[in-house]
C-alpha angles and dihedrals in degrees: 000000000000122000111287093002126100128182102227091184089068116075120225127224092259123180116314112241111247093013114148116250112258126233111274095251094053093038090054093055093042092056092040091054095043094049098035097119093040089061089064091051093047093047091053092050091046094051091048092052092046094055093095086055092213089074091059092106099050091043091052091049091050092051091046090055090056092049091047090055090048089054095050093041101247119150117239144183099228104217095036092050092044093054093046092051092043092056098036095053098032100116100050094036092048091054091046090048092054089050089050093051090049092049092048091052092048093046095047091047093050093047093048096042099045094039089056091044091052090061090060101037140033097208116146092222091062091051092048094050091047091049091048090050091052091047091048091051091049094053096039091054092050092047089055090061085072103032102071096040088055091048092056098038108035140049102231133130115258095248089053091049091052091048091048090048092058091049093045091048089057100042091043095040093136091059092039093053092044090056092045092050091050090049090050092049092049092047090049091053091051092050093046090053095045128166093018093052089060086080090064096056095090091049114032131010107063096049092046093048093048092049092050092049095046093045091053098039106038096067087056090052090048093050099047104030115014100037095050089052093056092041089056087058093047092249139113125243104266090213087078095051094099091060102045113121121244091244092063119090112251111252100176131044124197103240094182093236094308095111119110116253117257120227118210119226114250094240090056091050090053094049093049093050087072093069114306128094127301112189126239101229137359098346099311129125094193118070 
C-alpha cells in the first residue's frame, strides 16, 4: 500500500468474529499499527478543512467520528466518512469550535500576560490568576476528550454535552489523565524538535492526538452513557458485538438495515433529557 492509496479490491484481515476483546494497551497498539497509514491521510484532510479556522469544530468532529469507528472496529472509507460526519454534525461542532477558539485566545493571552507580569512583580494576585489559567487549561483540555465523541455519537444538546463532559472527565479521571499525559509527551517532542517538527504538522500530530483522546475517552462514554441506555432496554451495546466470545448466546443480529425503526415512549425521552442518552434517529444510539 502506497501512501494515500489503498487497494479496495483486496480484503483486510478485519476483526475475527467472536474474538475476545484485547486489553486496552494491546488493543491500542493493534489499532494504531493497523491504521498507521490512514492517520497520515486523515491528518492531511483535517488540516485542509481547518484552514478557514472557523471550520475547526466541524473538522474536529469529523475526525473524531473516524477515530471512534477505529476504536469500535467498524470499517470506513476515510474521505466519505469524514465528509458525512463534517456535514451531519456541522451545527453543534461549529458552535463548539467557536467556543474553543475563544477559549484558546483567552488562555494564551492570560498565560503570556501573567507570565510576563510575574517577572516584574511578586504579587500574590498575579500568581493566583496564572495558576487558575493553567488549571483551567488543564481541565478544559481533558473535557474536550469527551465533548466531540458525544457530538458525533449522541443526540444531546450542547450544554448537556458540556455538562456530561465535565462529569465524565472526573469519573474517568484515570483515562482522562492518561490521554492528557500522552498529549503532553507528544507536544513536548514536537517542541523539542522545533523547527524541524513543523514539517510533520500536515501529516502526523492531530490524527495521533485525536486517536489517543478518543481511545481513552470513548470507553468511559460507553460505560456511563451508552451502556445504561441499552441496559434499560434489556439489550447489549452493539458496539461490543465484534468482541463477544463464541460461547455467549448471540443477542444481536445484523439485519442489514431491514429492521423496523423503534420509537421511544415520551416518558423515557423526558427522563433521558436530564442527562442520559437520547438517540440520534429512530431509537438508535449509534449512527
